[in-house]
C-alpha positions in Angstrom: 2.2 -1.8 18.9 0.0 -4.1 17.3 -3.9 -4.3 19.9 -6.9 -3.9 18.6 -7.2 -0.8 19.7 -3.9 0.7 17.6 -5.0 -1.5 14.8 -8.2 0.1 14.2 -6.5 3.6 14.8 -4.1 2.6 12.2 -7.7 2.3 10.2 -9.1 5.8 10.9 -6.3 7.8 10.4 -5.7 5.4 7.0 -8.5 6.0 6.0 -8.3 10.4 7.0 -5.2 10.7 5.6 -6.5 8.9 2.2 -9.8 10.7 2.2 -7.5 14.3 2.0 -5.1 13.0 -0.1 -7.6 11.4 -2.4 -9.4 14.5 -3.5 -6.8 16.8 -3.5 -5.4 17.5 -7.3 -2.6 15.4 -8.9 -0.7 18.5 -9.5 -2.3 20.0 -6.3 0.2 20.1 -2.9 -1.2 18.2 -0.8 0.8 19.9 1.8 -1.5 23.1 1.3 -4.3 20.1 2.5 -3.4 17.8 4.9 -2.9 18.3 8.8 1.1 19.9 8.9 1.7 17.3 12.3 -0.1 14.1 13.1 -1.3 12.9 16.3 2.5 11.5 17.1 4.2 14.5 16.6 5.2 13.5 12.8 5.5 16.2 9.9 3.6 16.4 7.3 7.0 17.1 3.9 6.6 18.8 0.5 7.7 18.2 -2.6 7.9 14.2 -1.8 6.9 11.7 -4.7 4.3 9.7 -2.8 1.0 11.8 -2.5 1.2 12.0 1.3 4.2 11.7 3.7 5.3 12.8 7.2 8.0 11.8 9.7 9.2 12.5 13.0 11.7 16.0 13.0 16.2 14.2 13.0 14.9 10.6 12.1 17.1 9.2 9.8 16.9 5.5 7.9 20.6 6.0 7.5 21.3 3.4 10.5 18.8 0.3 9.0 20.3 -2.5 7.4 17.8 -5.1 7.5 14.0 -5.1 7.8 10.7 -6.2 9.5 7.4 -6.6 7.2 4.8 -6.9 9.5 1.4 -9.0 7.4 -0.1 -6.0 5.1 -3.9 -5.3 6.6 -5.9 -5.4 2.8 -9.5 -3.7 3.5 -11.2 -2.8 0.4 -13.0 0.6 -0.9 -16.3 1.7 1.0 -19.3 0.3 -0.4 -17.0 -1.4 -3.5 -19.0 -4.4 -2.7 -22.4 -2.7 -2.9 -21.3 -1.1 -5.8 -19.9 -4.3 -7.4 -23.2 -6.9 -7.7 -25.2 -3.4 -7.7 -24.2 -3.3 -11.8 -23.3 -6.5 -12.7 -25.9 -7.8 -14.9 -26.1 -11.2 -15.3 -28.0 -13.6 -13.1 -25.4 -15.2 -9.8 -22.5 -13.4 -10.2 -22.5 -11.5 -7.5 -19.3 -10.3 -5.0 -19.5 -12.7 -1.2 -17.8 -12.1 2.0 -15.6 -15.2 1.1 -14.1 -13.2 -2.2 -13.2 -10.5 -0.5 -11.8 -12.7 2.5 -9.8 -14.9 -1.3 -8.7 -10.8 -2.9 -7.5 -9.8 0.8 -5.7 -12.2 1.7 -4.3 -12.5 -1.2 -3.3 -8.8 -2.2 -1.3 -9.3 1.4 0.4 -12.1 0.5 1.5 -10.6 -2.4 2.5 -7.3 -0.7 4.9 -9.6 1.4 6.8 -10.8 -2.1 7.2 -8.0 -4.0 9.0 -6.0 -0.3 11.4 -9.0 0.6 12.1 -9.0 -3.5 12.8 -5.9 -3.5 14.6 -5.0 -0.3 15.8 -7.9 -0.1 16.9 -9.2 -3.1 17.9 -6.7 -4.6 18.4 -4.3 -2.2 20.6 -6.3 0.1 18.4 -5.7 4.1 17.7 -8.8 5.2 13.9 -9.3 6.2 14.5 -10.6 9.5 11.5 -11.2 12.6 13.5 -9.9 15.5 14.4 -6.5 17.0 17.6 -5.9 16.3 19.5 -1.7 15.9 19.6 -2.0 12.7 16.2 -3.4 12.3 13.3 -1.0 10.4 10.0 -2.2 11.2 7.4 -2.0 7.8 4.2 -2.1 8.7 2.1 -2.1 5.7 -1.3 -1.3 5.0 -3.7 -1.5 1.6 -6.7 0.0 2.0 -9.2 1.2 -0.3 -8.8 -1.2 -2.6 -11.2 -1.0 -5.7 -11.4 -3.7 -8.5 -12.7 -3.1 -11.6 -13.7 -6.6 -12.5 -12.5 -9.1 -10.5 -12.0 -12.8 -10.3 -14.9 -14.3 -9.1 -14.0 -18.1 -10.8 -17.9 -18.6 -11.4 -18.5 -20.0 -15.1 -21.1 -17.5 -16.0 -19.6 -13.5 -15.6 -17.7 -14.1 -19.5 -15.0 -11.9 -21.0 -14.6 -8.2 -19.7 -12.8 -6.3 -21.5 -11.6 -3.1 -18.7 -8.8 -0.2 -19.9 -7.2 0.0 -15.6 -7.7 -3.3 -13.7 -8.3 -0.8 -10.3 -7.2 1.5 -7.3 -5.6 1.1 -4.3 -3.5 3.4 -2.3 -0.7 1.9 0.7 -0.6 3.2 4.1 2.8 2.5 5.3 4.8 3.1 9.0 8.1 2.4 9.5 9.1 1.9 12.8 12.6 1.4 14.6 12.6 -1.8 15.9 14.1 -1.9 19.8 11.8 1.2 20.8 9.4 0.9 19.0 9.1 4.8 17.3 7.2 6.0 15.3 9.5 7.2 12.5 7.6 7.9 9.3 3.9 7.2 7.7 3.3 7.6 3.9 0.6 7.3 2.3 0.5 7.8 -1.9 -3.1 5.9 -3.6 -2.0 4.9 -7.4 -4.5 3.1 -9.8 -3.3 0.7 -12.8 -3.1 3.0 -16.0 -2.2 0.8 -18.8 -3.4 3.1 -21.6 -5.3 0.1 -23.4 -7.5 -2.2 -23.5 -7.1 -5.9 -22.2 -9.4 -8.8 -21.3 -9.8 -9.0 -17.3 -8.6 -11.7 -15.6 -7.5 -13.5 -11.9 -3.6 -12.9 -13.9 -4.2 -10.0 -14.9 -5.0 -8.4 -12.3 -2.2 -9.7 -10.6 -0.5 -8.5 -12.8 -1.9 -5.0 -12.1 -1.5 -5.2 -8.3 1.4 -6.4 -8.3 2.9 -3.3 -10.8 2.0 -0.9 -7.9 3.0 -3.1 -5.2 6.6 -3.4 -6.9 6.4 0.4 -7.5 6.0 0.7 -4.2 8.5 -1.1 -2.9 10.9 -0.1 -5.5 10.2 3.7 -4.0 11.7 2.7 -0.3 14.0 0.7 -2.0 15.4 3.7 -3.0 14.7 6.0 0.0 16.5 3.1 1.8 19.6 3.6 -0.4 19.6 7.0 -0.7 19.6 7.0 3.4 22.7 5.1 3.6 24.8 7.1 0.8 24.7 4.0 -1.8 24.8 5.0 -5.3 21.8 4.4 -8.0 22.8 0.9 -9.7 24.7 -0.7 -6.9 
């Protein structure tokens, strides 16, 4: 489940699903456009809160009391670096590969932190590292990451006012930790929508990312709670 080949396959399928999901109007039913069955035999679900959800027929997550969270893979939107640098009018302000690696590492760490807070601290689902019959494995990836005004930590950047910090897409797979059986796949693109303009910096970008990450993590926690018959708010 963790080989280089499988990681590439993960990214390829993620890009396909995310591209199709992003191409659909918000009001459209994604189930009308996407493949009804994934390569692994998962079935596309209709009328879900996330944009795209595939489930293994007959699978349930009601038996899982603990979770294992794999490192989050992060990838920028295609041509984001080139497009950002092309549009910059300030000499010397350019996104470098080093900048992108720093941002990806920070977002991956933030993903683990937020999901741990929501699932373990709020939901009571202990985060562990070892497989067991009651352990659900989370394999998160964040793709199509596009930041409107990344904080490049250069003195020449000046002040940038933005309506939205950017957008990113969650690509999450759920596995049984003992059998490595793929149980579910979720693809959910989200954008920062504050409704007002503000100056962009590392703090505001982080806050926007945290809001989206918490939305995803909370949705997963509530789904696990519902599968186990827990009363909302308990």
